[in-house]
VMD Tcl script that builds the backbone (N, CA, C; Angstrom):
set m [mol new atoms 315]
animate dup $m
set s [atomselect $m all]
$s set {name element resname resid chain x y z} {
  {N N MET 1 A -44.493 35.196 -16.108}
  {CA C MET 1 A -44.971 36.556 -16.007}
  {C C MET 1 A -43.845 37.502 -16.401}
  {N N LYS 2 A -44.173 38.498 -17.188}
  {CA C LYS 2 A -43.200 39.510 -17.574}
  {C C LYS 2 A -43.178 40.601 -16.512}
  {N N PRO 3 A -42.008 41.168 -16.284}
  {CA C PRO 3 A -41.880 42.149 -15.207}
  {C C PRO 3 A -42.416 43.525 -15.571}
  {N N SER 4 A -42.541 44.337 -14.536}
  {CA C SER 4 A -42.827 45.758 -14.720}
  {C C SER 4 A -41.873 46.524 -13.809}
  {N N LEU 5 A -41.489 47.705 -14.244}
  {CA C LEU 5 A -40.601 48.572 -13.475}
  {C C LEU 5 A -41.374 49.846 -13.167}
  {N N TRP 6 A -41.431 50.215 -11.907}
  {CA C TRP 6 A -42.167 51.398 -11.459}
  {C C TRP 6 A -41.170 52.379 -10.870}
  {N N ARG 7 A -41.171 53.629 -11.347}
  {CA C ARG 7 A -40.235 54.638 -10.852}
  {C C ARG 7 A -40.696 55.169 -9.499}
  {N N ASP 8 A -39.757 55.249 -8.553}
  {CA C ASP 8 A -40.106 55.775 -7.234}
  {C C ASP 8 A -39.702 57.245 -7.127}
  {N N LEU 9 A -39.924 57.836 -5.969}
  {CA C LEU 9 A -39.665 59.261 -5.769}
  {C C LEU 9 A -38.187 59.620 -5.874}
  {N N ARG 10 A -37.303 58.655 -5.652}
  {CA C ARG 10 A -35.863 58.909 -5.763}
  {C C ARG 10 A -35.392 58.893 -7.215}
  {N N GLY 11 A -36.255 58.390 -8.114}
  {CA C GLY 11 A -35.840 58.202 -9.498}
  {C C GLY 11 A -35.315 56.801 -9.759}
  {N N TYR 12 A -35.324 55.953 -8.729}
  {CA C TYR 12 A -34.948 54.554 -8.891}
  {C C TYR 12 A -36.144 53.810 -9.457}
  {N N TRP 13 A -35.890 52.637 -10.001}
  {CA C TRP 13 A -36.953 51.816 -10.572}
  {C C TRP 13 A -37.112 50.548 -9.752}
  {N N SER 14 A -38.327 50.311 -9.248}
  {CA C SER 14 A -38.651 49.078 -8.525}
  {C C SER 14 A -38.910 47.988 -9.546}
  {N N VAL 15 A -38.163 46.901 -9.465}
  {CA C VAL 15 A -38.324 45.777 -10.381}
  {C C VAL 15 A -39.336 44.825 -9.760}
  {N N CYS 16 A -40.484 44.685 -10.422}
  {CA C CYS 16 A -41.587 43.872 -9.902}
  {C C CYS 16 A -41.784 42.636 -10.765}
  {N N ASP 17 A -41.988 41.524 -10.116}
  {CA C ASP 17 A -42.245 40.269 -10.819}
  {C C ASP 17 A -43.749 40.095 -11.002}
  {N N SER 18 A -44.398 41.193 -11.391}
  {CA C SER 18 A -45.842 41.212 -11.619}
  {C C SER 18 A -46.173 42.514 -12.341}
  {N N PRO 19 A -47.391 42.647 -12.867}
  {CA C PRO 19 A -47.757 43.901 -13.532}
  {C C PRO 19 A -47.879 45.072 -12.563}
  {N N ALA 20 A -48.352 44.817 -11.365}
  {CA C ALA 20 A -48.589 45.896 -10.401}
  {C C ALA 20 A -47.341 46.138 -9.560}
  {N N LEU 21 A -47.393 47.163 -8.752}
  {CA C LEU 21 A -46.287 47.482 -7.858}
  {C C LEU 21 A -46.332 46.537 -6.654}
  {N N LEU 22 A -46.223 45.260 -6.970}
  {CA C LEU 22 A -46.217 44.183 -5.982}
  {C C LEU 22 A -45.011 43.310 -6.276}
  {N N ASN 23 A -44.686 42.436 -5.373}
  {CA C ASN 23 A -43.576 41.510 -5.577}
  {C C ASN 23 A -42.313 42.242 -6.024}
  {N N VAL 24 A -41.946 43.305 -5.313}
  {CA C VAL 24 A -40.731 44.050 -5.639}
  {C C VAL 24 A -39.534 43.168 -5.295}
  {N N VAL 25 A -38.732 42.897 -6.319}
  {CA C VAL 25 A -37.582 42.010 -6.160}
  {C C VAL 25 A -36.314 42.812 -5.858}
  {N N GLY 26 A -36.235 44.029 -6.367}
  {CA C GLY 26 A -35.061 44.871 -6.160}
  {C C GLY 26 A -35.243 46.206 -6.855}
  {N N HIS 27 A -34.174 46.996 -6.875}
  {CA C HIS 27 A -34.229 48.326 -7.477}
  {C C HIS 27 A -33.019 48.540 -8.379}
  {N N ILE 28 A -33.223 49.305 -9.439}
  {CA C ILE 28 A -32.141 49.684 -10.337}
  {C C ILE 28 A -32.169 51.203 -10.503}
  {N N PHE 29 A -31.039 51.760 -10.906}
  {CA C PHE 29 A -31.006 53.190 -11.189}
  {C C PHE 29 A -29.966 53.467 -12.259}
  {N N GLN 30 A -30.099 54.638 -12.866}
  {CA C GLN 30 A -29.195 55.020 -13.941}
  {C C GLN 30 A -28.144 55.980 -13.398}
  {N N ARG 31 A -26.899 55.677 -13.677}
  {CA C ARG 31 A -25.790 56.548 -13.274}
  {C C ARG 31 A -25.670 57.706 -14.254}
  {N N PRO 32 A -24.968 58.774 -13.854}
  {CA C PRO 32 A -24.814 59.934 -14.756}
  {C C PRO 32 A -24.223 59.589 -16.118}
  {N N GLU 33 A -23.377 58.552 -16.182}
  {CA C GLU 33 A -22.789 58.170 -17.477}
  {C C GLU 33 A -23.718 57.276 -18.294}
  {N N LYS 34 A -24.990 57.187 -17.862}
  {CA C LYS 34 A -26.067 56.499 -18.587}
  {C C LYS 34 A -26.007 54.982 -18.518}
  {N N THR 35 A -25.231 54.424 -17.599}
  {CA C THR 35 A -25.278 52.975 -17.400}
  {C C THR 35 A -26.253 52.676 -16.270}
  {N N TRP 36 A -26.780 51.464 -16.266}
  {CA C TRP 36 A -27.742 51.034 -15.244}
  {C C TRP 36 A -27.049 50.119 -14.245}
  {N N VAL 37 A -27.373 50.294 -12.982}
  {CA C VAL 37 A -26.801 49.460 -11.934}
  {C C VAL 37 A -27.905 48.992 -10.989}
  {N N ILE 38 A -27.596 47.937 -10.274}
  {CA C ILE 38 A -28.529 47.377 -9.302}
  {C C ILE 38 A -28.214 47.979 -7.941}
  {N N GLU 39 A -29.234 48.494 -7.259}
  {CA C GLU 39 A -29.039 49.029 -5.915}
  {C C GLU 39 A -28.590 47.894 -4.999}
  {N N GLU 40 A -27.641 48.197 -4.137}
  {CA C GLU 40 A -27.116 47.225 -3.174}
  {C C GLU 40 A -26.485 46.015 -3.860}
  {N N GLU 41 A -25.882 46.239 -5.014}
  {CA C GLU 41 A -25.182 45.176 -5.755}
  {C C GLU 41 A -23.883 44.835 -5.032}
  {N N ASP 42 A -23.564 43.566 -4.985}
  {CA C ASP 42 A -22.314 43.122 -4.364}
  {C C ASP 42 A -21.094 43.577 -5.168}
  {N N ASP 43 A -21.252 43.659 -6.476}
  {CA C ASP 43 A -20.150 44.060 -7.357}
  {C C ASP 43 A -20.437 45.450 -7.917}
  {N N PRO 44 A -19.837 46.502 -7.352}
  {CA C PRO 44 A -20.127 47.867 -7.805}
  {C C PRO 44 A -19.687 48.153 -9.237}
  {N N LYS 45 A -18.857 47.295 -9.805}
  {CA C LYS 45 A -18.401 47.485 -11.186}
  {C C LYS 45 A -19.357 46.864 -12.203}
  {N N ARG 46 A -20.343 46.118 -11.732}
  {CA C ARG 46 A -21.298 45.464 -12.634}
  {C C ARG 46 A -22.308 46.499 -13.129}
  {N N MET 47 A -22.266 46.778 -14.431}
  {CA C MET 47 A -23.135 47.783 -15.030}
  {C C MET 47 A -23.822 47.199 -16.258}
  {N N PHE 48 A -24.926 47.819 -16.631}
  {CA C PHE 48 A -25.710 47.366 -17.768}
  {C C PHE 48 A -25.971 48.552 -18.691}
  {N N ILE 49 A -26.016 48.277 -19.974}
  {CA C ILE 49 A -26.291 49.333 -20.950}
  {C C ILE 49 A -27.789 49.611 -21.020}
  {N N PHE 50 A -28.590 48.560 -20.904}
  {CA C PHE 50 A -30.033 48.705 -21.058}
  {C C PHE 50 A -30.757 48.512 -19.722}
  {N N GLN 51 A -31.779 49.296 -19.529}
  {CA C GLN 51 A -32.572 49.261 -18.302}
  {C C GLN 51 A -33.172 47.873 -18.056}
  {N N MET 52 A -33.799 47.295 -19.070}
  {CA C MET 52 A -34.462 46.005 -18.882}
  {C C MET 52 A -33.437 44.885 -18.675}
  {N N GLU 53 A -32.243 45.048 -19.207}
  {CA C GLU 53 A -31.175 44.078 -18.970}
  {C C GLU 53 A -30.826 44.045 -17.469}
  {N N ALA 54 A -30.748 45.214 -16.852}
  {CA C ALA 54 A -30.493 45.286 -15.410}
  {C C ALA 54 A -31.655 44.677 -14.632}
  {N N ALA 55 A -32.884 44.939 -15.081}
  {CA C ALA 55 A -34.065 44.395 -14.402}
  {C C ALA 55 A -34.059 42.870 -14.416}
  {N N TYR 56 A -33.739 42.277 -15.554}
  {CA C TYR 56 A -33.699 40.813 -15.624}
  {C C TYR 56 A -32.573 40.242 -14.776}
  {N N ALA 57 A -31.478 40.995 -14.603}
  {CA C ALA 57 A -30.407 40.549 -13.707}
  {C C ALA 57 A -30.913 40.519 -12.256}
  {N N VAL 58 A -31.726 41.493 -11.876}
  {CA C VAL 58 A -32.337 41.499 -10.540}
  {C C VAL 58 A -33.225 40.272 -10.374}
  {N N LEU 59 A -33.981 39.953 -11.416}
  {CA C LEU 59 A -34.899 38.809 -11.374}
  {C C LEU 59 A -34.182 37.466 -11.504}
  {N N LYS 60 A -32.893 37.540 -11.882}
  {CA C LYS 60 A -32.085 36.330 -12.102}
  {C C LYS 60 A -32.689 35.449 -13.198}
  {N N ARG 61 A -33.111 36.130 -14.278}
  {CA C ARG 61 A -33.671 35.423 -15.433}
  {C C ARG 61 A -33.041 35.968 -16.702}
  {N N GLU 62 A -33.096 35.177 -17.754}
  {CA C GLU 62 A -32.618 35.619 -19.058}
  {C C GLU 62 A -33.635 36.565 -19.679}
  {N N MET 63 A -33.146 37.634 -20.274}
  {CA C MET 63 A -34.026 38.566 -20.964}
  {C C MET 63 A -34.440 37.947 -22.298}
  {N N PRO 64 A -35.737 37.918 -22.606}
  {CA C PRO 64 A -36.173 37.329 -23.870}
  {C C PRO 64 A -35.668 38.154 -25.061}
  {N N ALA 65 A -35.212 37.481 -26.076}
  {CA C ALA 65 A -34.699 38.162 -27.268}
  {C C ALA 65 A -35.846 38.711 -28.104}
  {N N GLY 66 A -35.666 39.896 -28.630}
  {CA C GLY 66 A -36.616 40.468 -29.571}
  {C C GLY 66 A -37.896 41.029 -28.976}
  {N N GLU 67 A -38.035 41.019 -27.664}
  {CA C GLU 67 A -39.243 41.546 -27.028}
  {C C GLU 67 A -39.176 43.070 -26.976}
  {N N GLN 68 A -40.277 43.724 -27.269}
  {CA C GLN 68 A -40.351 45.180 -27.220}
  {C C GLN 68 A -41.015 45.632 -25.931}
  {N N TYR 69 A -40.410 46.587 -25.262}
  {CA C TYR 69 A -41.005 47.159 -24.066}
  {C C TYR 69 A -41.014 48.677 -24.207}
  {N N CYS 70 A -41.872 49.331 -23.456}
  {CA C CYS 70 A -42.040 50.781 -23.550}
  {C C CYS 70 A -42.096 51.387 -22.161}
  {N N GLU 71 A -41.885 52.699 -22.109}
  {CA C GLU 71 A -42.105 53.443 -20.878}
  {C C GLU 71 A -43.442 54.159 -21.012}
  {N N TYR 72 A -44.259 54.058 -19.989}
  {CA C TYR 72 A -45.594 54.646 -19.990}
  {C C TYR 72 A -45.727 55.647 -18.847}
  {N N GLU 73 A -46.406 56.739 -19.114}
  {CA C GLU 73 A -46.851 57.620 -18.049}
  {C C GLU 73 A -48.305 57.270 -17.814}
  {N N LEU 74 A -48.645 56.979 -16.560}
  {CA C LEU 74 A -49.992 56.525 -16.215}
  {C C LEU 74 A -50.646 57.492 -15.231}
  {N N LYS 75 A -51.970 57.529 -15.259}
  {CA C LYS 75 A -52.750 58.331 -14.310}
  {C C LYS 75 A -53.851 57.460 -13.717}
  {N N ARG 76 A -54.095 57.690 -12.422}
  {CA C ARG 76 A -55.231 57.066 -11.737}
  {C C ARG 76 A -55.674 58.060 -10.668}
  {N N ARG 77 A -56.849 58.649 -10.882}
  {CA C ARG 77 A -57.324 59.727 -10.006}
  {C C ARG 77 A -56.247 60.809 -9.906}
  {N N ASP 78 A -55.719 61.130 -8.701}
  {CA C ASP 78 A -54.669 62.166 -8.616}
  {C C ASP 78 A -53.267 61.572 -8.601}
  {N N GLU 79 A -53.122 60.304 -8.886}
  {CA C GLU 79 A -51.804 59.653 -8.916}
  {C C GLU 79 A -51.222 59.683 -10.328}
  {N N THR 80 A -49.913 59.848 -10.401}
  {CA C THR 80 A -49.173 59.710 -11.649}
  {C C THR 80 A -48.078 58.681 -11.412}
  {N N ALA 81 A -47.873 57.802 -12.368}
  {CA C ALA 81 A -46.825 56.794 -12.250}
  {C C ALA 81 A -46.108 56.661 -13.587}
  {N N PHE 82 A -44.847 56.272 -13.509}
  {CA C PHE 82 A -44.059 55.976 -14.697}
  {C C PHE 82 A -43.660 54.520 -14.608}
  {N N VAL 83 A -43.994 53.768 -15.670}
  {CA C VAL 83 A -43.813 52.323 -15.676}
  {C C VAL 83 A -43.122 51.909 -16.970}
  {N N VAL 84 A -42.199 50.971 -16.843}
  {CA C VAL 84 A -41.592 50.347 -18.017}
  {C C VAL 84 A -42.052 48.903 -18.016}
  {N N THR 85 A -42.678 48.497 -19.121}
  {CA C THR 85 A -43.148 47.116 -19.211}
  {C C THR 85 A -43.460 46.779 -20.664}
  {N N TYR 86 A -43.988 45.616 -20.863}
  {CA C TYR 86 A -44.352 45.132 -22.196}
  {C C TYR 86 A -45.805 45.496 -22.498}
  {N N PRO 87 A -46.127 45.758 -23.763}
  {CA C PRO 87 A -47.504 46.152 -24.098}
  {C C PRO 87 A -48.572 45.171 -23.605}
  {N N GLU 88 A -48.299 43.879 -23.642}
  {CA C GLU 88 A -49.313 42.910 -23.213}
  {C C GLU 88 A -49.526 42.926 -21.699}
  {N N VAL 89 A -48.569 43.428 -20.932}
  {CA C VAL 89 A -48.717 43.533 -19.475}
  {C C VAL 89 A -49.613 44.720 -19.121}
  {N N LEU 90 A -49.679 45.681 -20.030}
  {CA C LEU 90 A -50.443 46.902 -19.780}
  {C C LEU 90 A -51.933 46.630 -19.531}
  {N N ASP 91 A -52.479 45.576 -20.121}
  {CA C ASP 91 A -53.891 45.241 -19.894}
  {C C ASP 91 A -54.173 45.007 -18.406}
  {N N SER 92 A -53.267 44.315 -17.730}
  {CA C SER 92 A -53.438 44.064 -16.292}
  {C C SER 92 A -53.332 45.355 -15.499}
  {N N ILE 93 A -52.445 46.247 -15.915}
  {CA C ILE 93 A -52.280 47.525 -15.223}
  {C C ILE 93 A -53.523 48.387 -15.420}
  {N N ARG 94 A -54.068 48.402 -16.636}
  {CA C ARG 94 A -55.304 49.155 -16.905}
  {C C ARG 94 A -56.469 48.607 -16.090}
  {N N ALA 95 A -56.516 47.303 -15.913}
  {CA C ALA 95 A -57.598 46.690 -15.135}
  {C C ALA 95 A -57.565 47.151 -13.677}
  {N N ASP 96 A -56.409 47.642 -13.242}
  {CA C ASP 96 A -56.268 48.146 -11.877}
  {C C ASP 96 A -56.623 49.638 -11.795}
  {N N GLY 97 A -57.200 50.184 -12.861}
  {CA C GLY 97 A -57.694 51.558 -12.840}
  {C C GLY 97 A -56.757 52.603 -13.417}
  {N N TRP 98 A -55.616 52.203 -13.939}
  {CA C TRP 98 A -54.676 53.158 -14.526}
  {C C TRP 98 A -55.033 53.420 -15.980}
  {N N SER 99 A -54.814 54.653 -16.442}
  {CA C SER 99 A -54.975 54.971 -17.861}
  {C C SER 99 A -53.649 55.523 -18.376}
  {N N VAL 100 A -53.382 55.286 -19.652}
  {CA C VAL 100 A -52.126 55.690 -20.270}
  {C C VAL 100 A -52.219 57.133 -20.737}
  {N N VAL 101 A -51.271 57.947 -20.302}
  {CA C VAL 101 A -51.187 59.343 -20.724}
  {C C VAL 101 A -50.241 59.455 -21.907}
  {N N SER 102 A -49.100 58.756 -21.820}
  {CA C SER 102 A -48.138 58.783 -22.931}
  {C C SER 102 A -47.320 57.500 -22.925}
  {N N ARG 103 A -46.679 57.270 -24.078}
  {CA C ARG 103 A -45.823 56.080 -24.243}
  {C C ARG 103 A -44.588 56.493 -25.009}
  {N N SER 104 A -43.432 55.961 -24.610}
  {CA C SER 104 A -42.208 56.189 -25.378}
  {C C SER 104 A -41.465 54.867 -25.489}
  {N N TRP 105 A -40.724 54.712 -26.563}
  {CA C TRP 105 A -39.980 53.464 -26.818}
  {C C TRP 105 A -38.644 53.523 -26.174}
}
mol reanalyze $m
mol bondsrecalc $m
mol representation Tube
mol addrep $m
């Protein structure tokens, strides 16, 4: 299963080992200097250039080479969510009642 990242109210990203906001494995956030770090990381010097690279470190898996992922703004009734995931994972998210408002690479 490919992961999904859901932005929370703090601006942190919940790393989920599923399409939905379930199975949250950990959280990542972006520092002011634009590097990504893992919340509650044992090594505070461990930083990542790419968001999904940090997410795969949380999952303790290798990031697949050449895979394209996007950030989506989603709506469901009066809810708005921001999700980073792969296009093929989006079908499962849509099946849960979410619709895509915008997409960015």
